[in-house]
C-alpha positions in Angstrom: 15.0 -244.6 56.4 17.7 -246.1 54.2 20.3 -243.7 55.8 19.7 -245.5 59.1 20.0 -248.9 57.5 23.2 -250.5 58.8 23.6 -252.6 55.6 23.4 -249.4 53.6 26.0 -247.7 55.8 28.3 -250.7 55.2 27.9 -250.3 51.4 28.8 -246.6 51.6 31.8 -247.5 53.8 33.0 -249.9 51.2 32.7 -247.4 48.4 34.6 -244.8 50.5 37.4 -247.3 51.3 37.9 -248.1 47.6 37.0 -244.6 46.3 39.3 -244.5 43.3 38.2 -248.0 42.1 34.5 -247.0 42.6 35.0 -243.7 40.7 36.5 -245.5 37.7 33.6 -248.0 37.7 31.1 -245.2 37.8 33.0 -243.4 35.1 32.2 -246.2 32.7 28.5 -245.6 33.4 28.9 -241.9 32.8 30.5 -242.5 29.4 27.8 -245.0 28.5 24.9 -242.7 29.5 26.5 -239.8 27.6 27.1 -241.8 24.5 23.5 -243.3 24.4 21.7 -240.0 25.2 23.9 -237.9 22.9 23.4 -240.2 20.0 19.7 -240.5 20.7 19.3 -236.7 20.9 21.2 -236.2 17.7 18.9 -238.7 15.9 15.8 -237.1 17.4 16.9 -233.6 16.4 17.8 -234.8 12.9 14.4 -236.5 12.5 12.5 -233.4 13.8 14.5 -231.1 11.6 14.0 -233.2 8.4 10.3 -233.7 9.2 9.8 -230.0 9.6 11.6 -229.3 6.3 9.7 -232.0 4.4 6.3 -231.4 6.0 5.7 -228.6 3.6 5.6 -231.1 0.8 4.1 -233.9 2.8 0.5 -232.6 2.5 0.3 -232.9 -1.2 -1.4 -235.4 -3.5 -0.2 -235.5 -7.0 -2.7 -236.9 -9.6 -1.4 -237.9 -13.0 -2.8 -239.8 -15.9 -2.2 -243.6 -15.4 0.4 -244.8 -18.0 0.6 -248.4 -16.9 -1.0 -249.4 -20.1 2.1 -248.4 -22.1 1.7 -244.6 -22.4 4.6 -242.3 -21.8 4.5 -239.9 -18.9 3.5 -236.3 -18.6 4.6 -234.5 -21.8 7.7 -232.4 -21.7 8.5 -229.5 -24.0 11.4 -230.1 -26.3 12.2 -226.8 -28.0 8.6 -225.6 -28.1 5.5 -227.6 -28.2 3.8 -230.0 -25.8 3.9 -233.8 -26.5 1.0 -234.4 -24.2 -1.8 -236.7 -25.5 -5.1 -237.9 -24.1 -3.2 -240.9 -22.7 -0.6 -238.8 -20.8 -2.7 -235.9 -19.7 -5.7 -235.2 -17.5 -8.7 -233.8 -19.3 -10.7 -230.8 -18.1 -13.7 -233.0 -17.4 -11.6 -235.4 -15.3 -10.2 -232.4 -13.5 -13.7 -231.4 -12.6 -14.2 -234.9 -11.1 -11.0 -234.6 -9.1 -12.1 -231.2 -7.8 -15.5 -232.5 -6.9 -13.9 -235.4 -4.9 -11.1 -233.6 -3.1 -12.1 -229.9 -3.0 -13.3 -230.2 0.6 -9.9 -231.5 1.7 -7.8 -228.6 0.4 -6.9 -226.6 -2.7 -7.2 -228.5 -6.0 -5.3 -227.0 -9.0 -4.1 -228.1 -12.4 -0.6 -227.7 -13.9 0.9 -227.6 -17.3 4.6 -228.5 -17.2 7.6 -229.0 -19.4 11.1 -227.8 -20.3 12.4 -225.4 -22.9 15.4 -223.4 -23.9 15.8 -219.9 -22.4 18.0 -217.0 -23.4 19.0 -214.1 -21.2 21.2 -211.8 -23.3 24.1 -213.9 -24.5 23.5 -216.6 -21.9 21.5 -219.7 -22.8 20.2 -222.6 -20.9 17.1 -224.8 -20.1 14.5 -224.4 -17.4 11.3 -226.1 -16.2 8.2 -224.1 -17.3 4.9 -224.4 -15.6 1.5 -223.0 -16.6 -1.0 -222.2 -13.9 -4.3 -220.5 -13.2 -3.2 -217.0 -12.0 -5.9 -217.0 -9.4 -4.4 -220.0 -7.7 -0.8 -218.7 -7.7 -1.1 -216.7 -4.4 -2.4 -219.7 -2.6 0.4 -222.0 -3.8 3.5 -219.9 -4.5 4.7 -217.4 -1.9 6.9 -214.7 -3.4 10.0 -213.2 -1.8 9.9 -210.1 -4.0 7.7 -208.5 -6.6 4.1 -209.3 -7.5 2.0 -212.0 -9.2 1.5 -211.8 -13.0 -1.2 -209.5 -14.2 -0.6 -210.0 -17.9 0.2 -213.0 -20.1 3.8 -211.8 -20.7 4.6 -211.6 -17.0 6.2 -214.5 -15.2 7.4 -215.6 -11.8 10.8 -217.2 -11.5 12.5 -219.4 -8.8 15.3 -218.1 -6.6 17.8 -220.6 -8.0 17.1 -219.6 -11.6 17.3 -215.9 -10.6 20.6 -216.3 -8.9 22.1 -218.4 -11.7 21.4 -215.9 -14.4 21.4 -212.7 -12.4 17.7 -212.0 -13.0 15.9 -209.3 -11.1 12.5 -207.7 -11.2 11.9 -206.3 -14.6 14.4 -208.5 -16.3 13.4 -209.9 -19.7 14.2 -213.4 -20.9 13.4 -215.3 -24.1 11.8 -218.7 -24.1 12.0 -221.1 -27.1 14.2 -221.4 -30.2 14.3 -219.7 -33.6 13.0 -222.9 -35.2 9.9 -223.3 -33.0 9.4 -219.7 -32.2 10.7 -217.4 -29.4 8.6 -215.6 -26.8 9.9 -212.8 -24.6 8.6 -212.5 -21.1 9.2 -210.1 -18.2 10.0 -211.1 -14.6 7.5 -209.5 -12.2 8.1 -211.7 -9.1 10.8 -213.9 -7.5 9.5 -216.9 -5.5 10.6 -217.9 -2.0 12.8 -221.0 -1.9 10.8 -224.2 -1.5 13.4 -226.9 -1.8 12.6 -230.4 -3.1 8.9 -231.0 -3.7 6.8 -233.6 -5.4 4.1 -231.2 -6.8 6.0 -228.2 -8.1 9.8 -227.8 -8.3 9.7 -224.1 -8.6 13.2 -223.1 -7.4 14.7 -223.5 -10.9 11.6 -222.9 -12.9 9.5 -220.2 -14.7 5.9 -219.9 -13.7 3.6 -218.6 -16.5 -0.1 -218.1 -16.7 -2.1 -220.9 -18.3 -3.2 -218.5 -21.1 0.4 -217.8 -22.1 1.4 -221.4 -21.8 -1.5 -222.8 -23.9 -1.1 -219.9 -26.4 2.5 -220.9 -27.0 2.4 -224.7 -26.6 -1.2 -225.6 -27.1 -2.9 -228.4 -25.2 -5.6 -226.2 -23.6 -7.6 -228.3 -21.1 -5.1 -231.1 -21.1 -3.2 -231.0 -17.8 0.0 -232.7 -17.1 -0.9 -233.1 -13.5 -3.4 -232.1 -10.9 -2.3 -231.3 -7.3 -4.2 -231.3 -4.1 -2.7 -229.2 -1.4 -4.3 -230.7 1.7 -5.5 -228.5 4.7 -4.8 -231.4 7.0 -2.1 -234.1 6.2 -4.2 -236.6 8.1 -6.8 -236.4 5.3 -4.3 -237.8 2.7 -5.7 -241.4 2.7 -9.3 -240.2 2.7 -8.8 -237.7 -0.2 -6.8 -240.3 -2.2 -9.6 -242.8 -1.8 -12.2 -240.3 -2.8 -10.3 -239.4 -6.0 -9.7 -243.0 -7.1 -13.3 -244.0 -6.3 -14.5 -241.1 -8.4 -12.3 -241.7 -11.5 -11.1 -245.3 -11.4 -14.5 -247.1 -11.1 -14.4 -249.0 -14.4 -10.8 -248.6 -15.4 -7.6 -247.0 -14.0 -7.7 -243.5 -15.4 -5.4 -241.7 -12.9 -2.6 -242.6 -10.5 -2.4 -240.7 -7.2 0.9 -240.2 -5.4 0.8 -239.5 -1.7 3.9 -237.5 -0.8 3.3 -238.2 2.9 4.4 -241.8 2.3 7.8 -240.5 1.3 8.0 -238.5 4.5 7.1 -241.6 6.5 9.8 -243.6 4.7 12.4 -240.9 5.4 11.6 -240.6 9.1 11.5 -244.4 9.5 14.9 -244.6 7.9 16.3 -242.0 10.3 14.7 -243.8 13.2 16.4 -247.0 12.2 19.7 -245.2 11.8 19.4 -243.6 15.2 18.7 -247.0 16.8 21.8 -248.4 15.1 24.0 -245.6 16.3 22.6 -245.9 19.9 23.3 -249.6 19.8 26.9 -248.9 18.9 27.1 -246.4 21.7 25.6 -249.0 24.1 28.8 -251.0 23.7 30.4 -248.6 26.2 27.8 -249.7 28.7 28.9 -253.3 28.2 32.4 -252.3 29.0 31.1 -250.5 32.1 29.2 -253.6 33.1 32.3 -255.7 32.9 34.2 -253.1 35.0 31.5 -253.0 37.7 31.3 -256.8 37.7 35.1 -256.9 38.3 34.9 -254.3 41.0 32.2 -256.1 42.8 33.9 -259.5 42.5 37.1 -257.9 43.9 35.1 -256.4 46.8 33.7 -259.9 47.6 37.2 -261.4 47.5 38.7 -258.7 49.7 35.8 -258.8 52.3 35.4 -262.6 52.7 36.5 -262.4 56.4 34.1 -259.5 57.0 31.3 -261.5 55.4 32.2 -264.4 57.7 32.0 -262.2 60.8 28.6 -260.7 59.7 27.2 -264.2 59.0 28.5 -265.5 62.4 26.6 -262.8 64.4 23.4 -263.6 62.7 23.3 -261.5 59.5 21.0 -263.1 57.0 21.9 -264.1 53.5 19.4 -261.6 52.1 21.1 -258.8 54.0 24.5 -259.7 52.6 23.0 -259.7 49.1 21.5 -256.3 49.8 24.8 -254.9 50.9 26.4 -255.6 47.6 23.4 -254.7 45.5 23.3 -251.4 47.3 26.9 -250.8 46.2 26.1 -251.4 42.6 22.9 -249.2 42.8 24.9 -246.4 44.3 27.5 -246.6 41.6 24.7 -246.7 39.0 22.8 -243.7 40.4 26.0 -241.6 40.7 27.2 -242.5 37.3 23.8 -242.0 35.6 23.3 -238.7 37.4 26.6 -237.3 36.4 26.1 -238.7 32.9 22.7 -237.0 32.6 24.3 -233.6 33.4 27.2 -234.1 31.1 24.8 -235.3 28.3 23.0 -231.9 28.3 26.2 -230.1 27.4 27.7 -232.8 25.2 24.5 -233.5 23.4 24.0 -229.8 22.7 27.4 -229.6 21.1 26.9 -232.8 19.0 23.5 -231.7 17.8 24.8 -228.3 16.8 27.8 -229.8 15.0 25.9 -232.7 13.2 22.4 -231.3 12.6 23.3 -227.6 12.3 20.5 -226.4 14.5 19.5 -226.8 18.2 16.0 -225.6 17.6 14.5 -228.9 18.7 17.1 -229.8 21.4 14.7 -229.1 24.3 11.8 -230.8 22.6 10.5 -233.7 24.7 11.2 -236.1 21.9 14.9 -235.1 22.2 15.3 -234.9 26.0 13.5 -238.3 26.6 16.8 -240.0 25.7 18.4 -238.7 28.9 16.2 -240.5 31.4 16.2 -243.5 29.0 20.0 -243.7 29.1 20.0 -243.2 32.9 17.6 -246.1 33.3 19.8 -248.3 31.1 22.9 -247.3 33.0 21.3 -248.1 36.4 19.9 -251.4 35.2 23.4 -252.3 33.8 24.9 -251.7 37.3 22.3 -253.7 39.2 22.6 -256.6 36.8 26.4 -256.5 37.1 26.2 -256.7 40.8 23.7 -259.6 41.1 26.1 -262.5 40.7 28.8 -261.1 43.1 26.0 -260.4 45.7 24.7 -263.9 45.3 28.2 -265.4 45.6 28.9 -263.3 48.8 25.7 -264.4 50.4 26.3 -268.0 49.8 29.8 -268.1 51.3 30.2 -270.7 54.1 30.6 -268.6 57.4 33.3 -271.1 58.8 35.3 -271.0 55.6 35.0 -267.2 55.4 36.3 -266.8 59.0 39.3 -268.9 58.1 40.2 -266.8 55.1 43.3 -264.6 55.5 
């Protein structure tokens, strides 16, 4: 229908007659669409990638003794021996209450934690040491090589610690000092890499059985923290409320940290950063809008006599306006279409270079920025053409015919 529209044909004719000028104007839209969509896709891929990496620790609740009354924090080992007290640890009876409140939401387990000196041959250093129920280890700690401890002198080690000291399956290491007592253990398993985590930073740690830990450092039944590994991250608030209602009825006994809050904070920050970068990229569309406005105003100036002839033969003001609006829409559609195609290639390269993976590139959350940028580009064109169209339609026909 539009192809038979004489006004539309006049718009196409004008674009063909000033082809180079029209191409340069459309090029501004292409650049703007590519900039906005590429930056948007980069931000979306970065957010999806980070969310995926952090989601493994986002479904954990960490329960520790409340120390707001002036206590310390969870006790750390300093050369052998736990400094945990009733004020900084969770008792076995309170663990039972936590388990009763949160067991239906996931796996509840206790943890002894601290740091101590380690010796491997002539090398010495310090490492985090955790004591756990050996029955819980397979549910919490996937291993890359070896097996889970079957004796008190067997331990698991993190991959970072293994690489740093060249430890392999069967390696022996000594924990403690001569003054406080030394204990030799054997490596039976090397854990998979977990990265940063709120509940258990195992990459640079030694995981022992609770029997070995309490036999060496004492504090049996006094846990440094209790973790809840949720089956569904959406149950975080419900489980947290159930624990605090169970233990903090009369006074604040425990503090519950929800790791999903940190995940929300990080993704929110990335979203804000993406919006800021897209806003900067949007400056190119402002430049394109100025260019199109200039093109349309030049077109009006050059075609004053033509407008006068059209008005004198009965062409309505609205039809004159449509003629110029059509031109801006055509430039917008062509520029946005080419920009969308270029965005796929350019965006892919930018995501690969900046994020390091294109795993999420074709995810709807990523690709949605292409039609979004196209819409912004087309709207920019139409808005830029409104005033020139209005000015053209309001020219006096007599004055227009007199124009040279």
